[in-house]
C-alpha positions, -999 to +999 in steps of 0.1 A: +126+131+351+131+135+314+150+105+301+169+103+267+166+064+261+128+063+263+105+053+291+096+019+277+131+008+283+129+017+320+096-002+323+111-032+305+139-033+330+117-030+361+091-054+347+112-081+333+148-078+346+147-062+380+172-087+391+197-069+368+196-036+390+222-048+414+246-053+383+235-019+367+236+002+400+258-016+425+265+013+446+227+018+451+209-017+449+229-046+463+203-072+462+168-081+446+148-111+456+114-126+447+097-141+477+064-150+462+050-150+427+071-144+396+091-115+386+070-083+388+035-094+386+004-083+406+006-101+440+042-109+438+063-101+469+098-087+463+126-072+484+154-049+478+187-042+496+198-007+488+221+021+500+202+053+506+221+085+519+251+061+529+231+037+549+223+001+540+186-004+539+159-031+530+124-028+516+099-057+510+070-049+487+038-064+472+030-055+437-004-040+438-008-030+402+008-033+368-003-013+339+013-023+307-004+004+286+007+032+309+040+013+318+033+018+355+039-004+385+025+002+420+047-013+447+033-012+483+059-015+511+051-042+536+084-044+557+117-025+558+133+008+568+106+031+553+080+019+578+101+030+607+091+067+597+057+060+577+025+040+587+023+032+550+044+039+519+034+031+483+056+039+453+043+043+418+068+041+390+056+050+356+075+054+323+060+071+291+078+084+261+108+103+273+095+105+310+102+085+340+080+093+370+081+082+407+050+090+428+050+085+466+019+079+486+025+077+523+012+083+558+036+099+583+039+083+618+040+117+634+038+154+624+076+156+629+082+129+604+103+143+574+090+143+538+106+115+520+130+138+502+161+116+507+141+085+492+132+107+464+167+117+458+176+078+458+151+072+432+162+101+410+199+089+413+188+053+405+168+064+374+201+085+362+222+053+368+196+032+348+196+057+321+233+057+317+234+019+314+204+019+289+224+045+268+254+024+264 
């Protein structure tokens, strides 16, 4: 997604102030918590309560990688609603120049499991809300 405010601001928000997302996007993210570690660092375990497609959901993730140069963070899902449909699910967020990118790496539980298009829509809408906040 092309952003007007610059990807470095998105990365800074995710890296240093993820606890602000419930204030910035209250209709999408209702809670952020650090269970182990500190902020968004490799090995930290975090959880989010969020509203996806009108349903309250939760995800717990371990931070697998942080690349400050590429402004990317790799979040591996270890608990939550996504694992009801997928055997594994990893989200890679990266923010460069005027671009915000979200990559999903996942394994479906069955061949009938849908592609995660609803989750992709959620992330795009979240990025739009974040951009609106950052442009203020």
